[in-house]
C-alpha positions, 0 to 999 in steps of 0.5 A: 591466545595472541593467535586466536586474537589476532584471528578474531580480530581479523575477522572482526574487521573483515565483516566491518568492511563487508558491513561497510561495503554492503551499506555503500552499495545499499546507498549507490542503488538508493540513490540511482532508484530515486534517479530513475523513479523521482516523485510525480505528484506533490506534497501535502503536510497532514498531522504526522506526516508528508503525504505525496499525492498524485491526482488524475481526473481533476477537472471534477469537483468534490462531489465525484472524488476517489481516494486509492490507498495501496498495501504493504511495501507498496506506493501510489505507482500500483495505482498510477500503473493503468487503473486511476487513468481509467477512473479518471475518464469519471472521477476525481481521482487521487492516490497517495503513498501511506504515511512513509511509503512510497515518497511520503514520510512519516513523523517520529512521533507518529505510529504506524497502527491502523488509526494513526494512518486512516487520521492522516488520510482524515486530514488529507481528504480534509486539505484536498476537499474532497468531500465524501469520497469513494476509498478505494483500498488495495490489500492493507490499504484495505484494513486502513480504509476500513480504519478510515470508515470506522474513524471517520465516517463523515468523510468516506462515502463508500469503500471498495476493496481489492483483495484486502487484508480485514482480519487478523492472521496468525501467521505471515506470508513467507514473502514478507517474514523478513519484515517480521524482525522484532529489533529495530536495530537489526531491522536496520542493519538488514535493511542497510547491508542484506536487502539489496543482495537480498532482493537481486538475488529472490526479487523475482520468485518473490514478484511471482509469489505475489502476482501469480497466477498472474504473470508479473508485468515486464516494467513493473519495477519501473511503471510500477514502481517495484523498484522503489522497494530497494530503498531502506526506507521503504524495508524499513516502514513496511515492517513497522506497518506490518508489526503495527497490525496487532495493535489495531486489527483485532479489535477493528475486525468487531467493528464491521457491522458498524458501517452504514456505507456501501461496501463491496470486495473484489478478491483473485479466486487464486489469491496467494497471499491473502485467502478470500475467505478468511478476509473478503467473505468474512467481511461481506458476512459482517458489513449489512448490504455488503458485495463480495467479488470474486475472479480469476487471478491473484493478489495484484489485480489493480495492475493485472486487471485494470479494467475488471478493477474500475468496472467494479469500482465505479459499481460501488460509486454508482452505490455510494451516490457519486456524480456520474455526470459527463466527463469534464474537459478539464479532465487529466492527469499530473 
């Protein structure tokens, strides 16, 4: 009996040492990533969140504003990779890290559900005096953009949705299964011990699934902000976002026929994350006058096909009545 207790104690000690070492390694990697990819914009406080925003084309006024909303586990660098600069030739462009994502933070009392995130973006539109911007949503950002248009219709001129999540699905893409851990304590344990080693081991395969069939850009980790996903906070926020969907999305998808603004959807026909029929066609069938456009490509169109996305967004902006005047000399990026 004493031998068994000794062995058990030794095993527990080894486990504790291993967990502590993993936590220290995770902390080291997170700090290295943060030093390599510091905030590039400014912070705006809104109820329930402190939002990191990057602004482009600042010489344009509120009548030509576009708000870019990223997807699950992402951040504004998905847009600043190339798309934001293309749009900034004609518009004032604001790329935001959603609450809890990227460099934005979410207050402990604020919910991760679609309505709460939409409320934060509505407050941001007010704080930045964007008027009624065209809202561009990618992936989960599409669901948030739709929540914003339904909950705050006076603040949205139109929606340009890129590979959006629009309807609740019964399963979760394999690459996001790790985000479905129900226990908050276990999620934190995984985030601070297994996340980095697991990402190092399978990160390439995960990105190939998310981007496929298009290739993953060599500089996505830095220029596209992909390395920021190695931080525990990013994992925990993405997990919260994903697990909050059932609270709002099923009811939201029953209201799409209420949208009275221009709505258009761009989807890659070979998207491996979201099905264009279940999300793109299903939405277009419900929204009066909505348009669905299909292109050859995968899920990460804002990164892989920025020119195509820019042309698509500009077309929706025209339909939404955004001013198409000449470029202002003060247009630029920060």
